C-alpha angles and dihedrals in degrees: 000000000000111000093216092061092049092052093053100042113136134189105241097208095055111060112207125193110213129186122238090249090056090052091051091050089053091050091050090048089051092051093050090048091049092050091052092048091051090054091049090047091054096043103037109105089218092059099029093105097048093106097164091049090049094051092047093052093043093051090049090050093049092047090054090051098041091121092056142295121281115242092234092052097051093093091057093041090054090053092050091050092051091051091050091048090056092049093050090074092068101019115044089185088086091063096085091049091049092048092049091051090050090049090055087053088067088067120083116272115251130233133194097199133026090242093059091086091062096036097053099033093114091050090054091050091051092045092054090048089052089051090060091048089059087074085084087077105100095212111112094214093057093047092048091050091051091052093047093048092052090047090052090060087077096048128078103255110184111226117241123244106301131214121245113282096023126106132179117251119256114286095245096037097092093043092052092051091045088063088059095048132079094245098108092049093046093050090050094050091049090067090085090063094053100069091113094042106063096166093055090043090056091049090048090053089051089052092048089049090055092046093049095045096050105049140028090210091057088054090052091051092049092048091049086061089049089253096163091057093045094048091048094050093051098041095093098053114130112284123157092200094051087222093124090062093048094046092047092052090049091052091050089050091052091049090051094048100041103023137055106301094200091052092050094050091046091055092046095048096079119108093247093053094045091052090047091051090048091054091047091048093051089047091053091045089066092061120088091228110066098194093111090046091054092050090052091047091058090053091047090050090056091048089051089061089062108091090212095057118123099215094124095043091051091051088235089117091057091056091048093050091050090052091047091060093050129134095007092068127042113231139173093219111135091225094069101023093094097025112118122191120210090196087231127150092269091049090051091051090049091052092051093047091050091051091049089054089063090066093049093047093048090072087074109071090209088068092061091069088050090051090053093049094049093043097240093161095058090047092053092046089051092052094048096051118111111272120266122238118258091251091059094055120094112261116244094017119122119231144161118290120252093259092048092046091052092050091049089049091055092046091050090052091050091051091047090057087061102035102036094068088051094049103035096150092049090046093053095043090054091054091249093157093055091047092052094049091049090051090048090053090048090053093062096044119102096222097070111161097215094061119211108000120238090206100055144034132251131084133242096058094303117171099214095152093051091047091049094053093040092054089045090056090050090050093051091050098045092046088069087069093218104167096213093051095045092045090051090052092050092046089057091053100256094150096058091039093054092045090052092049092048095052091042089057090048090053092051115108091219117112117255118254136173094276096051091046090051090051092052090046093051092048091053091048091050091051091049092050092049098046102035099094104018122081094195091056090051088056089050087052085060130145093329090059092045090053089052092052092047090051092057093042090055089060089070125193100295092117096039092121097038091115093230097097104271088132091062091044091056091051092048090050091054088047088054090056090050097045105031104032111025112084098029110090095202094056091037093055091047089049091050093046089055091055093254093152090055090053091050091050091048089051089048092053095047104034127089122265094258091069098046096085094059094044094048091048090052092047090050091055091047091052088067085075107081090214090064097063097072089051091052095048095045096050120114128176127215091278094049094255116154128219095255089049091051092049093050091047090053089049091055092047091049092052091048088053091049090045094232114181107261135153125238092276095050094257129134110288099177115037090193091060107030095158105017116127124213093256091052090051089055090052095052092098094050127091117212128207120256094253093053117086113243118248092247092057096037090053090066092070098035101062141033102250097091092050093048090049092050093050092049089049087058096050096035135242098252133078093010112169127238100017126146129201089268089056092049090053090056092041091059089060094045092052090057095040095112093048091049092047092051090050090047091055092050091047089052090051091051091048093048091051090051093049091049091049095245118144115200120223114269098262091048092046090051091048091051091049092049093050092050091048092049090052091050092047090050090052090051091051090050090049090051090049089052091051090050090052091051093047092049090050090049090053091050091050090050092051091049089050092051092049090051092052091047091053090048090051092050092049092052091048091051091051091051092052092048091049091049092048091050092050090051092050092049093048091051094050095045100042119050094195092058090048091054091047092052091047091051091050090052094050092048093048095043111106117236114248118249090220125040092226094052114117119246112233118206121236113264131205122209137205116206125221127192111247101169140358133204130188121228134188093262118109124246126001091327088074093066118088116201132198108212133191125204134212122194121243111211121216127218093253094060117104110249092210092055094049114105132190112253131193117242112276120215123220122220117267111282136182118240113232125205 
């Protein structure tokens, strides 16, 4: 009986009105019932052999779902497909049905409700995994249909006309669930079964390429199945179109870009994979277009970074090194005998990739012997030489363009900076030093053949990029401190040449950038490395080098935080003073005569804290020269601060940074810990191994206090100019720094013994206790001295305050007398009666002369003015002695003719009473 008729049977005598939704529910129920019956028909042992019946029912089922499978039916469809796949082995008639079902899978899945996507997500994941498992069917048509269906997931397939109530699933829904299924892994593993089906294998590689390029999760799934290794091992299988090799390299590229790079390189580092890559590379080398070769070279370069790679053991590295030296060196190697370069863009990329491989291979010391055998150093030196003029080139020969030649020159210099220190003997034997100096001379010439460089700054045909890399190679070689190499450089005049280049760059009107600053920095570092331990080289540095250092010191630290590298340039300049000037009296004296110490002190006062250690160390070394001390003591900054005051200020700032226990005036707050920082206090309960420096000793090199103490020891602790009471408080601590540090070390020894449970013998224990007590007593005496300094300063301030008030009082008194005198004068000139009265009083009070001829002197009034003051032991204002001067005030009645000019008369010293 047909199941559809049973589902729609009605009773004719009872009319029933049904809604459309009810009809649809019945149809859905009928479909589900039909799907279940199909599965029972295929699985029931009684009907298992009814092949014609099976095919009829399956075709009817597929015809009903020709617009797409419902999400809720996917679980049953997957079961039907698995049954058909099993029957295909014995009955090929099921192949068309299986292919048609797989073709329907390329259409979007259908949903009845919006929630179906979430409800049946797990069913979709399992269905996609079952699709991949169908690759076990050996039929080529089925496999091809599976691959095409999966490929169609990533294309926009327009859904066919849908029935009412059905909607296609979201566009990205199936792709998201595919990433959670086993389909990518299953497709990858099926490659081993496609050896005899090259067309399907190529389509499968295309599908894997799409999967790996579209999702990071797909790459993870493929790598979990060791996909990189499998793709690499099958990439050289026979293929007339060479598409397998291209597709395989693209898949490996996708895995490197979107997957775990370390996992990919680890899978490709086996001997089998390296040999497979070698075969693929040599195959691609035979093509005129080297695009495939370049893609494989990038993969090989990543493998070379893996320390466990077997490139050298497989002899692949030897072939790569031979190619890297071509065409600069002529060789009889069969690999390059028939190789012809077109000097195209792809050839140029291949050349650059081969040169880059040299750097990666150089990390393996076994490759250095290979470099020497294949003459890598001469090839690099040939590439880095200045370009030849067009007239010197052989006519008719093909060569790199000027731009390509310049880029290869820069790359060769970059590689030399890495390889030359590893192959110093080879570098010297190939006249590498002479080649570098010639190139350096070419960089500063105006007749450069390249013209304005596209890799550096600077106008007028400057070769800033070449100079930068050339100087960087010199720096990498000199940093090895090989005496023979450095002596060869100095014998060829490298010191004067670098000084000339440096000052020439400073005189250039071009604006400074990162590259030019790096060049100046490297030149100064090279000079420091060359002159540090050789007195003769310091003499060669001479006055020209001192002028260079002074020039950079005068720039100061205004641009320290510019971000271009001025901070590093300041440090390298100070290092030049240390390495190239200090220790040679001729250069030292010239440096001192040119006010070099003043420039260092100015830099110390204006630079950030991170530079202070280097500057103080340099000043300390300079102070060994007796001629430097007067320069230090006579220095003043813009605010009038002296060098001792600056050093003591830095001491206070350093102790604030270390959080040393100090009172509000900077004095000792804890006599038991006069120097201990907060970090040292936290370490007091820790015991350190024997081979680890103790905190008390390590502290000497980690902060500035020991250097400041040493400098002040050089210039002395007495009669220092420009110090205030605050400075003297700090100076009292600095003077006892060594005593406190010795006591701190002994205290640390005592504490370590206690933590380790070691009890010294009685005499030693008594000695330790005495030393610790002496240190504490010294700290208490210093604290008392500091209090005395503060009290004395307080008394001085009080005396200055009293003197100021006395002067103010005298000034007010003087103003009152002047005002009173003026009022009297005005009243006499404006009122005649008062004038007569005053005149009468004068005549009555005037003494009669003893002699008639004696002159009559008019009465004079005086106003006093304070000329000097002196404090006595008396309390209050009575303890102040004043020296006054007086000036006469003439009245209106005095004869102008008789008035004479008198010098100021001074009273005797008096005491001012309240």
